[in-house]
C-alpha positions in Angstrom: 2.7 -24.3 18.0 6.1 -22.4 17.7 9.3 -24.0 18.6 12.8 -22.5 18.2 11.9 -21.6 14.6 8.2 -22.5 14.4 7.0 -25.6 12.7 4.0 -25.7 10.4 0.9 -27.0 12.1 -1.7 -28.2 9.5 -5.3 -27.4 10.3 -7.1 -30.1 12.3 -10.0 -30.0 9.8 -7.7 -30.6 6.8 -7.8 -33.9 4.9 -5.6 -36.7 6.0 -2.9 -36.1 3.3 -2.2 -32.7 4.8 -2.6 -33.3 8.5 1.0 -34.1 9.3 3.2 -31.7 11.2 5.9 -30.1 9.0 8.9 -28.7 11.0 11.1 -25.8 9.9 14.3 -27.4 8.8 16.5 -24.5 9.6 17.3 -26.3 12.8 16.3 -30.0 12.2 17.3 -31.1 15.7 15.0 -28.6 17.4 12.3 -30.1 19.4 8.8 -28.7 19.8 8.4 -26.2 22.6 5.6 -23.9 23.7 4.7 -20.9 21.6 6.6 -17.6 21.6 5.4 -14.8 23.9 1.8 -13.8 23.6 0.0 -11.3 25.8 -2.5 -13.1 28.1 -5.7 -11.4 29.0 -5.6 -9.7 32.4 -8.0 -12.3 33.8 -5.6 -15.2 33.0 -3.3 -16.6 35.5 0.5 -16.3 34.8 0.8 -20.1 34.4 -1.8 -20.7 31.7 -3.6 -19.1 28.8 -6.4 -20.0 26.4 -6.6 -19.9 22.6 -9.4 -18.3 20.6 -11.5 -21.4 21.0 -11.0 -21.6 24.7 -8.7 -24.6 24.7 -6.0 -24.4 27.3 -2.3 -24.2 26.3 0.9 -24.1 28.2 2.3 -20.7 29.2 5.9 -19.8 28.5 8.6 -20.7 31.0 10.8 -18.0 32.4 13.8 -19.4 30.4 11.9 -19.2 27.2 10.8 -15.6 27.9 14.4 -14.8 28.6 15.6 -16.4 25.4 13.1 -14.4 23.4 14.0 -11.1 25.0 17.7 -11.9 24.3 16.8 -12.6 20.6 14.8 -9.3 20.3 17.5 -7.3 21.9 20.4 -8.9 20.2 20.5 -5.9 17.8 21.0 -2.7 19.6 18.5 -0.1 18.6 19.8 3.1 16.9 19.7 6.4 18.7 17.0 8.8 17.6 15.3 6.0 15.8 11.8 7.5 16.4 12.8 10.7 14.8 14.3 9.1 11.8 11.9 6.3 11.1 8.6 7.7 12.4 8.6 11.5 12.8 10.8 12.1 9.7 10.1 8.9 7.7 10.5 9.1 3.9 6.8 9.8 3.3 7.0 12.9 5.5 10.3 14.0 4.0 8.8 13.9 0.5 5.8 15.8 1.9 8.1 18.4 3.4 10.2 18.6 0.2 7.1 19.5 -1.8 6.3 22.2 0.7 9.8 23.6 0.7 9.9 23.8 -3.0 6.6 25.8 -2.9 7.9 28.0 -0.1 10.9 28.9 -2.3 8.6 29.7 -5.2 6.4 31.8 -2.9 9.4 33.9 -1.7 10.4 34.5 -5.3 6.9 35.7 -6.3 6.7 37.9 -3.3 10.0 39.6 -4.1 9.1 40.2 -7.8 5.5 40.9 -7.2 2.6 38.6 -7.9 -0.8 38.6 -9.7 -3.8 36.3 -9.4 -2.7 34.4 -12.5 0.7 33.6 -10.9 -1.2 32.0 -8.0 -3.5 30.1 -10.5 -0.4 28.8 -12.3 1.3 27.6 -9.1 -1.9 25.9 -8.0 -2.3 24.2 -11.3 1.3 22.9 -11.4 0.9 21.4 -8.0 -2.4 19.8 -8.9 -0.7 18.3 -12.0 2.1 16.9 -9.9 -0.4 15.6 -7.3 -2.5 13.9 -10.0 0.5 12.4 -11.9 1.8 10.8 -8.8 -1.3 8.5 -9.0 -1.4 8.1 -12.7 -0.8 4.3 -13.5 1.6 4.9 -16.4 3.6 7.3 -14.3 3.6 5.0 -11.3 4.8 2.1 -13.5 7.5 4.2 -15.1 8.8 5.2 -11.6 8.7 1.6 -10.3 10.4 0.3 -13.4 13.2 2.9 -13.1 13.9 2.6 -9.4 13.4 -1.2 -9.5 16.0 -1.6 -12.1 18.8 -0.8 -9.7 21.1 -3.9 -9.9 21.9 -6.0 -7.0 25.6 -5.1 -7.4 24.8 -1.4 -6.5 25.8 -0.2 -3.1 23.3 -1.0 -0.3 22.7 2.6 0.4 21.4 3.2 -3.2 19.3 0.1 -3.1 17.8 1.1 0.3 16.8 4.5 -1.1 15.5 3.1 -4.4 13.2 0.8 -2.4 11.5 3.8 -0.8 9.7 4.6 -4.1 6.5 3.3 -2.6 6.5 6.4 -0.3 5.7 8.4 -3.4 2.4 9.2 -1.8 4.3 11.8 0.3 4.9 13.9 -2.8 1.3 13.3 -3.9 0.0 14.6 -0.6 2.5 17.5 -0.3 1.7 18.8 -3.8 -2.0 18.4 -3.1 -2.0 20.4 0.1 0.4 23.0 -1.5 -2.0 23.4 -4.5 -4.8 24.2 -2.0 -2.7 26.8 -0.2 -1.8 28.6 -3.5 -5.5 28.4 -4.5 -6.5 30.0 -1.2 -4.2 32.9 -2.1 -5.7 33.1 -5.5 -9.2 33.1 -4.2 -8.4 35.8 -1.6 -6.6 38.0 -4.0 -9.3 37.7 -6.7 -12.0 38.5 -4.1 -9.9 41.4 -2.8 -9.6 42.9 -6.4 -13.1 41.9 -7.4 -14.8 44.3 -9.9 -18.5 43.3 -10.4 -19.5 42.2 -13.9 -21.5 39.2 -15.2 -18.3 37.3 -16.0 -16.4 38.3 -12.8 -19.4 37.2 -10.7 -19.4 33.8 -12.4 -15.7 33.4 -11.9 -16.0 34.4 -8.2 -18.6 31.7 -7.6 -16.6 29.0 -9.5 -13.4 30.1 -7.6 -14.9 29.5 -4.3 -16.6 26.3 -5.4 -13.2 24.9 -6.4 -11.7 25.9 -3.1 -14.6 24.1 -1.2 -13.9 20.9 -3.3 -10.1 21.1 -2.6 -10.7 21.4 1.2 -13.1 18.5 1.1 -10.5 16.3 -0.6 -7.9 17.1 2.0 -10.3 16.6 4.9 -11.4 13.1 3.8 -7.8 12.2 3.0 -6.8 12.5 6.7 -5.6 9.1 7.8 -8.1 8.7 10.6 -11.1 9.6 8.3 -9.7 7.5 5.4 -9.3 4.4 7.6 -12.8 4.7 9.0 -14.7 5.8 5.9 -12.7 4.6 3.0 -15.7 4.5 0.6 -16.4 8.2 1.3 -12.8 9.0 0.9 -12.6 7.4 -2.5 -15.9 8.7 -3.9 -15.1 12.3 -2.6 -11.7 12.1 -4.2 -12.9 10.8 -7.6 -16.0 13.1 -8.1 -14.4 16.2 -6.6 -11.4 15.7 -8.9 -13.7 15.6 -11.9 -15.7 18.6 -10.7 -12.5 20.6 -10.1 -11.2 19.9 -13.6 -14.4 20.9 -15.2 -14.7 24.1 -13.1 -11.0 24.9 -13.6 -11.5 24.8 -17.3 -14.5 27.1 -17.0 -12.5 29.6 -14.9 -9.6 29.6 -17.3 -11.9 30.2 -20.3 -13.8 32.9 -18.5 -10.6 34.7 -17.4 -9.3 34.5 -21.0 -12.5 36.0 -22.4 -11.7 39.1 -20.4 -8.3 39.4 -22.0 -8.7 38.9 -25.8 -7.4 37.4 -27.9 -8.4 34.2 -26.1 -6.0 31.9 -28.0 -3.0 34.2 -27.2 -4.0 34.3 -23.5 -4.3 30.5 -23.3 -1.1 29.7 -25.1 0.9 31.9 -22.7 -0.8 30.6 -19.5 1.0 27.7 -17.8 -2.2 26.7 -16.0 -3.8 25.9 -19.4 -1.1 23.4 -20.3 -0.9 21.8 -16.9 -4.7 21.4 -16.9 -4.5 19.7 -20.3 -1.9 17.2 -18.9 -4.0 16.6 -15.8 -7.2 16.1 -17.8 -5.5 13.5 -20.1 -4.0 11.7 -17.1 -7.5 11.5 -15.5 -9.3 10.4 -18.6 -6.7 7.7 -19.7 -7.6 5.0 -17.1 -11.3 5.3 -17.8 -10.7 4.8 -21.5 -9.6 1.3 -20.5 -12.6 0.6 -18.4 -13.7 -3.1 -19.0 -16.0 -5.6 -17.6 -14.0 -8.9 -17.4 -15.0 -12.4 -16.6 -14.0 -13.9 -13.2 -13.6 -17.5 -12.2 -14.3 -17.5 -8.4 -12.8 -20.2 -6.2 -14.4 -20.1 -2.7 -11.8 -21.1 -0.2 -13.8 -20.7 3.1 -16.4 -18.4 4.6 -13.6 -15.9 5.1 -11.7 -16.0 1.8 -12.1 -16.4 -2.0 -9.6 -16.7 -4.8 -10.6 -14.9 -8.0 -9.0 -16.1 -11.3 -8.7 -13.9 -14.4 -7.8 -14.7 -18.0 -8.4 -11.4 -19.8 -4.8 -10.3 -20.0 -1.2 -11.2 -19.0 0.2 -9.9 -15.8 3.7 -9.1 -14.7 5.5 -9.6 -11.4 4.6 -7.1 -8.7 1.5 -5.8 -10.3 -1.9 -5.0 -8.8 -5.3 -4.9 -10.4 -8.0 -2.4 -9.5 -11.5 -4.0 -9.3 -15.1 -2.9 -8.7 -18.5 -4.4 -8.8 -19.9 -1.1 -10.3 -17.7 1.4 -12.3 -18.9 4.4 -10.3 -18.8 2.7 -6.9 -15.8 2.0 -4.7 -12.7 0.5 -6.3 -10.2 -1.8 -4.6 -6.7 -2.7 -5.6 -5.5 -6.4 -5.2 -2.0 -7.7 -5.7 -1.9 -10.5 -8.3 0.0 -13.7 -8.6 0.3 -16.2 -11.5 -2.0 -19.2 -11.9 0.6 -21.2 -13.9 1.8 -23.3 -11.0 -1.6 -24.8 -10.0 -4.3 -23.4 -12.4 -2.9 -23.2 -15.9 -6.4 -22.7 -17.5 -6.3 -19.0 -16.2 -3.5 -16.5 -16.2 -3.5 -14.9 -12.8 -5.5 -14.5 -9.6 -5.8 -12.6 -6.4 -6.9 -13.5 -2.8 -9.8 -11.6 -1.2 -10.4 -12.0 2.5 -13.0 -10.4 4.7 -12.0 -6.9 5.5 -15.1 -4.8 5.0 -18.5 -4.6 3.2 -17.0 -4.9 -0.3 -14.9 -8.0 0.4 -17.8 -9.5 2.5 -20.1 -9.2 -0.5 -17.5 -10.7 -2.8 -17.0 -13.7 -0.5 -20.7 -14.3 0.2 -21.7 -14.0 -3.5 -18.6 -14.7 -5.7 -18.9 -12.6 -8.8 -18.7 -14.0 -12.4 -17.7 -10.6 -13.8 -15.9 -7.5 -12.3 -15.0 -4.1 -13.6 -11.4 -3.1 -14.1 -9.8 0.2 -15.4 -6.5 1.5 -16.4 -3.5 -0.8 -16.6 -2.1 -3.0 -13.8 0.2 -1.0 -11.7 3.5 -2.0 -10.0 3.3 -2.0 -6.3 5.5 -2.4 -3.2 6.8 -5.9 -3.7 8.3 -5.1 -7.1 11.4 -3.3 -5.8 12.6 -6.3 -3.7 14.1 -7.9 -6.8 17.2 -5.8 -6.1 18.0 -7.9 -3.0 19.5 -11.4 -3.4 18.1 -12.7 -0.1 15.0 -11.6 1.8 12.6 -12.6 4.5 9.0 -12.2 3.8 6.7 -11.6 6.8 3.0 -11.6 6.5 -0.3 -12.2 8.3 -3.6 -13.4 7.0 -4.5 -12.5 3.4 -1.2 -10.6 3.2 0.1 -13.8 1.7 -1.6 -12.8 -1.5 0.7 -9.9 -2.4 3.7 -12.1 -1.4 2.7 -14.8 -3.8 3.3 -12.3 -6.6 7.0 -13.3 -6.3 6.1 -16.5 -8.1 5.8 -14.6 -11.3 9.5 -13.3 -11.1 12.1 -15.5 -12.7 14.7 -13.2 -11.0 13.1 -13.3 -7.5 15.4 -13.3 -4.6 16.0 -16.3 -2.4 13.6 -16.1 0.5 12.3 -17.3 3.8 8.6 -16.9 4.5 6.9 -16.3 7.8 3.2 -16.4 7.7 1.0 -16.0 10.7 -2.7 -16.7 10.3 -5.6 -18.5 11.7 -6.2 -22.1 10.4 -4.2 -21.6 7.2 -5.4 -24.8 5.5 -9.1 -24.4 6.5 -9.1 -20.6 5.6 -7.0 -20.4 2.5 -6.8 -24.0 1.3 -3.9 -26.5 0.9 -3.2 -25.2 -2.6 -2.4 -21.8 -1.1 0.0 -23.4 1.3 1.6 -25.4 -1.6 2.2 -22.1 -3.4 3.9 -20.7 -0.3 6.2 -23.6 -0.3 7.2 -22.9 -3.9 8.7 -19.6 -2.6 10.2 -21.3 0.5 10.4 -25.0 0.9 10.5 -24.6 4.6 8.0 -21.8 5.4 7.4 -20.7 9.0 3.6 -20.9 9.2 2.2 -20.0 12.6 -1.4 -21.2 13.0 -2.9 -18.8 15.6 -5.9 -21.2 16.1 -3.3 -23.5 17.7 -0.7 -21.2 19.3 -2.5 -17.9 19.5 -0.8 -14.7 18.2 2.9 -14.9 18.7 5.6 -12.2 18.9 7.0 -12.0 15.3 10.1 -10.0 16.0 12.3 -12.7 17.6 11.4 -15.1 14.8 12.2 -12.6 12.1 15.5 -11.6 13.8 16.6 -15.2 14.0 15.7 -15.9 10.4 17.6 -12.8 9.2 20.7 -13.9 11.1 20.6 -17.6 10.0 19.5 -16.8 6.4 21.9 -13.9 6.1 19.0 -11.8 4.6 19.6 -8.5 3.0 16.1 -7.1 3.6 12.7 -7.9 5.2 9.4 -7.5 3.4 6.4 -7.0 5.8 2.8 -7.3 4.5 0.3 -7.1 7.3 -2.3 -4.9 8.9 -1.1 -1.2 9.3 -0.4 -1.5 13.1 1.6 -4.7 12.8 3.5 -3.5 9.7 4.5 -0.2 11.4 5.6 -1.8 14.6 7.6 -4.6 13.0 9.3 -2.4 10.4 10.2 0.2 13.0 11.6 -2.5 15.3 13.7 -3.9 12.5 14.9 -0.5 11.1 16.0 0.7 14.5 18.1 -2.4 14.8 19.9 -1.7 11.5 18.0 -4.3 9.4 16.7 -3.1 6.1 12.9 -3.5 6.3 10.0 -2.3 4.3 6.2 -2.4 4.6 3.4 -0.7 2.6 2.0 2.4 4.3 -1.6 3.8 4.2 -0.7 6.0 1.2 1.5 3.5 -0.7 
């Protein structure tokens, strides 16, 4: 149930030592009231609703609905909020910036005249930028740099620095730009084609690379990526490898037509950028390891995986796979020191697809990992002294990474999930209370899904929070972050390409 600020309702199936009701102490005098606004099914009457188990629960009174609406509308929304925070969000601005830079380069080349090699160089540079934006060492360097902004810095600087997780916009923009440049190269080379054994081989390889580039862009479209993530990942990985191999063959074949080969390569920018991209691609696979795992089944819907093969830092994620050439999944980590000192860190896995279902049904004793742990979204929040953390379901896992940071901000936690104790265990709830002694835990098996915005707005006001961290499903994250940002509250949530 949710009252004023919600209280924590322990799961009815929990042991007797955890079955008591724990109230949020922000307002100790508040008495329990019915849950915040939920959307009843069309078939329900206005005066009643049912939870997921079919048990009846009281509907909200008119005064409670009015109080909620007043809470949500207390902060007036900014004009042109949709344009600023949706249509022209930071991800799209970075994407556009990459394209604008390439457009300027295109104009310069058109004015002074261009050759097929100029287009190859431009495509290779963009491919290198695209690849480096996903290279773990580069990502870590960027997060460490932007995350080092002190709390004493002006809020505007901190707000911009926190947007580093939108780096995917530059990755996508450079990737699409490289394809556009390459289309120009393929067209110009075909137009100037002079038949010979080498030129025929180059022509075939040129169009093979173009086909692979287009396939990468198609599977990266958000709708396809969300529906067929495994195909997206496998296409990206193996197409990237093939492109690198074929690109090397094209460069060497072109150089063989303009001897001396060494002189040709040394003065070709595409040669050097391809070297950089090749090294960046190989590096994570040089660190491929099969590591032991200590699984801790929590419920039929979740498992906690413990690791002891290396130390971990605050805000880092680990990339895991059951087979090195199959699909890889990234999981935020949190320290085991508070409750499981025998291992170093762990991650939460809840049911979200075939891979997670297999891990839960048959917990592994070993998994594959590659590269180095990378800093993720939560790392940049250390630059704020006071934050509100909002999450649903297994999103609590990334939030628990704050436990590893001795400089973590003061925080309030809002966690909405179904049967938290039964699904994730009492120890998980105890870890949450290490971050916030009075967490707002909404058990949807008791209250149903509640509107989060009024709760978050109230906590922001009473806690004087500097920022809000949202970790939930994409739809919930987008809507809540947008609602907060348009009300002038600093809010962040990972996006599909974070």
